[in-house]
Rosetta silent file (secondary structure, phi, psi, omega in degrees, C-alpha in Angstrom):
SEQUENCE: XXXXXXXXXXXXXXXXXXXXXXXXXXXXXXXXXXXXXXXXXXXXXXXXXXXXXXXXXXXXXXXXXXXXXXXXXXXXXXXXXXX
SCORE:     score description
SCORE:     0.000 S_00000001
   1 L     0.000  133.601  176.861  -19.701   -4.375   -8.023 S_00000001
   2 L   -77.502  141.091  173.050  -17.028   -6.172  -10.091 S_00000001
   3 L   -78.200  135.527  174.711  -13.412   -5.932   -9.168 S_00000001
   4 L   -95.635  140.067  178.608  -11.156   -4.669  -11.928 S_00000001
   5 L   -74.712  136.398  179.658   -7.904   -6.273  -12.722 S_00000001
   6 L   -58.174  130.891 -174.543   -4.886   -3.904  -12.354 S_00000001
   7 L  -103.225  160.742  174.819   -3.824   -2.916  -15.826 S_00000001
   8 L  -120.608  165.061  178.314   -0.261   -2.302  -17.261 S_00000001
   9 L   -61.037  -26.651 -172.097    0.797    0.069  -19.947 S_00000001
  10 L   -79.959  -31.904 -172.668    1.386   -2.768  -22.367 S_00000001
  11 L   -84.296    0.122 -179.781   -2.077   -4.203  -21.973 S_00000001
  12 L   -79.641  157.973  173.714   -3.935   -0.905  -23.028 S_00000001
  13 L   -74.365  123.303 -178.911   -4.763   -0.511  -26.768 S_00000001
  14 L    79.688    9.441 -169.340   -1.753    1.061  -28.368 S_00000001
  15 H   -65.145  -35.367  174.991   -0.088    0.816  -25.047 S_00000001
  16 H   -49.076  -43.645  177.098    3.236   -0.398  -26.355 S_00000001
  17 H   -69.527  -42.799  178.455    3.860    2.751  -28.215 S_00000001
  18 H   -64.579  -37.433 -171.246    2.894    4.974  -25.132 S_00000001
  19 H   -67.400  -45.327 -177.901    5.025    2.835  -22.907 S_00000001
  20 H   -64.465  -40.750 -169.040    8.123    3.127  -25.161 S_00000001
  21 H   -82.767  -21.219 -174.082    7.657    6.833  -25.662 S_00000001
  22 L   -94.204  151.487  174.914    6.943    7.971  -22.104 S_00000001
  23 L   -86.488  -34.044  178.031    9.296    8.734  -19.217 S_00000001
  24 E  -131.663  145.452  174.717    6.752    7.836  -16.534 S_00000001
  25 E  -126.133  122.466  179.274    3.743    5.623  -16.497 S_00000001
  26 E  -123.705  141.858  176.298    1.160    5.974  -13.770 S_00000001
  27 E  -115.191  126.789  176.560   -2.046    3.974  -13.075 S_00000001
  28 E  -114.145  116.870 -174.327   -4.850    5.599  -11.101 S_00000001
  29 E  -120.858  122.859  177.724   -7.442    3.205   -9.765 S_00000001
  30 E   -94.792  131.927  174.129  -10.479    4.367   -7.670 S_00000001
  31 E  -102.061   99.462 -178.074  -12.030    1.854   -5.130 S_00000001
  32 L   -72.455  -19.752 -179.521  -15.566    3.218   -4.744 S_00000001
  33 L   -72.829  -55.814 -174.629  -16.349    0.709   -2.022 S_00000001
  34 L   -85.754   -6.369 -176.683  -13.419    1.693    0.272 S_00000001
  35 L    52.379   40.167  174.574  -13.458    5.367   -0.984 S_00000001
  36 E  -119.232  168.260  174.317   -9.809    5.350   -1.662 S_00000001
  37 E  -133.760  128.407  179.853   -7.710    6.052   -4.791 S_00000001
  38 E  -105.560  138.959  177.300   -4.490    4.130   -5.567 S_00000001
  39 E  -123.219  121.338 -172.076   -1.731    5.624   -7.759 S_00000001
  40 E  -120.591  130.849  174.692    0.722    3.026   -8.908 S_00000001
  41 E   -85.037  111.019 -177.410    3.939    3.722  -10.739 S_00000001
  42 E   -84.245  -41.140 -179.709    4.227    1.458  -13.858 S_00000001
  43 E  -144.160  143.847  168.180    7.267    2.887  -15.336 S_00000001
  44 E  -136.149  111.751 -175.054   10.239    5.111  -14.441 S_00000001
  45 L   -70.605  -46.493  179.912   12.789    5.564  -17.175 S_00000001
  46 L  -108.691  116.768 -171.354   15.389    7.056  -14.959 S_00000001
  47 H   -55.998  -29.018 -174.734   15.737    5.326  -11.645 S_00000001
  48 H   -69.228  -10.443 -177.943   16.963    8.415   -9.780 S_00000001
  49 H  -105.282    7.724  176.183   13.430    9.865  -10.313 S_00000001
  50 L   158.662 -165.810 -172.847   11.327    7.116   -8.636 S_00000001
  51 L  -139.101  125.020  177.007   10.642    3.472   -8.150 S_00000001
  52 L   -59.754  134.832  170.568    8.819    0.996  -10.399 S_00000001
  53 L    93.134   -5.888 -178.152    5.931   -0.609   -8.674 S_00000001
  54 L   -62.809  142.373  177.576    5.554    2.063   -5.935 S_00000001
  55 E  -129.886  150.430  173.064    2.029    2.671   -4.702 S_00000001
  56 E  -128.766  149.518  179.901    0.365    5.466   -2.924 S_00000001
  57 E  -126.816  144.228 -176.155   -3.209    5.611   -1.521 S_00000001
  58 E  -138.964  150.811  168.242   -5.336    8.766   -1.263 S_00000001
  59 E  -123.151  155.755 -176.446   -8.799    9.803   -0.085 S_00000001
  60 E   -84.885  139.223  179.955  -10.877   12.662   -1.505 S_00000001
  61 E  -109.487   95.210 -168.924  -11.245   15.661    0.724 S_00000001
  62 L   -68.103  -28.941  179.038  -14.408   17.441   -0.503 S_00000001
  63 L   -58.370  -49.327 -177.690  -13.881   20.597    1.608 S_00000001
  64 L   -85.199  -24.515 -175.714  -10.468   21.407   -0.020 S_00000001
  65 L    75.684   38.542 -179.650  -11.370   19.742   -3.367 S_00000001
  66 E  -146.992  165.062  170.852   -8.207   17.699   -3.277 S_00000001
  67 E   -96.390  152.998 -173.023   -6.846   14.337   -2.524 S_00000001
  68 E  -125.302  148.558  179.154   -4.965   13.701    0.793 S_00000001
  69 E   -65.459  140.978 -175.133   -2.733   10.783    1.550 S_00000001
  70 L   -97.485  110.222 -174.312   -4.564    7.841    3.141 S_00000001
  71 L   -98.960  128.249  174.973   -2.621    6.714    6.234 S_00000001
  72 L  -106.110  166.430 -179.406   -3.234    3.229    7.592 S_00000001
  73 H   -60.118  -33.008  177.766   -2.163    1.932   10.933 S_00000001
  74 H   -63.548  -50.935 -179.584    0.432   -0.219    9.317 S_00000001
  75 H   -59.208  -38.966  173.814    2.065    2.692    7.597 S_00000001
  76 H   -54.575  -37.746 -174.311    2.156    4.678   10.890 S_00000001
  77 H   -73.405  -33.551 -173.611    4.161    1.803   12.477 S_00000001
  78 L   -74.054  132.726  178.367    6.768    1.497    9.723 S_00000001
  79 L   -77.396  150.165  175.836    9.794    3.916   10.101 S_00000001
  80 L   -71.200  155.001 -178.275   10.450    6.195    7.077 S_00000001
  81 L   -55.845  -36.100 -172.328   13.624    5.378    5.028 S_00000001
  82 L   -91.091    3.478  176.889   15.283    8.408    6.235 S_00000001
  83 L   -88.975    0.000    0.000   14.631    7.858    9.922 S_00000001
């Protein structure tokens, strides 16, 4: 299976208009081999509402029908900013 290049809002057809008009831009990328989903913040217009470039990983939970945070051993070792 081919690996897809991570896209930006601007690189999509008509993306410049969408980028300028939106307050937030999110990229959702599913990795079918690892069975994870990455959500990346491409744009946050107001910095108090988030951080550009932030990423979160999720796995699909079929019983509940929702995505749950995918926690790696690296993430467990890192202290949270409020700790």
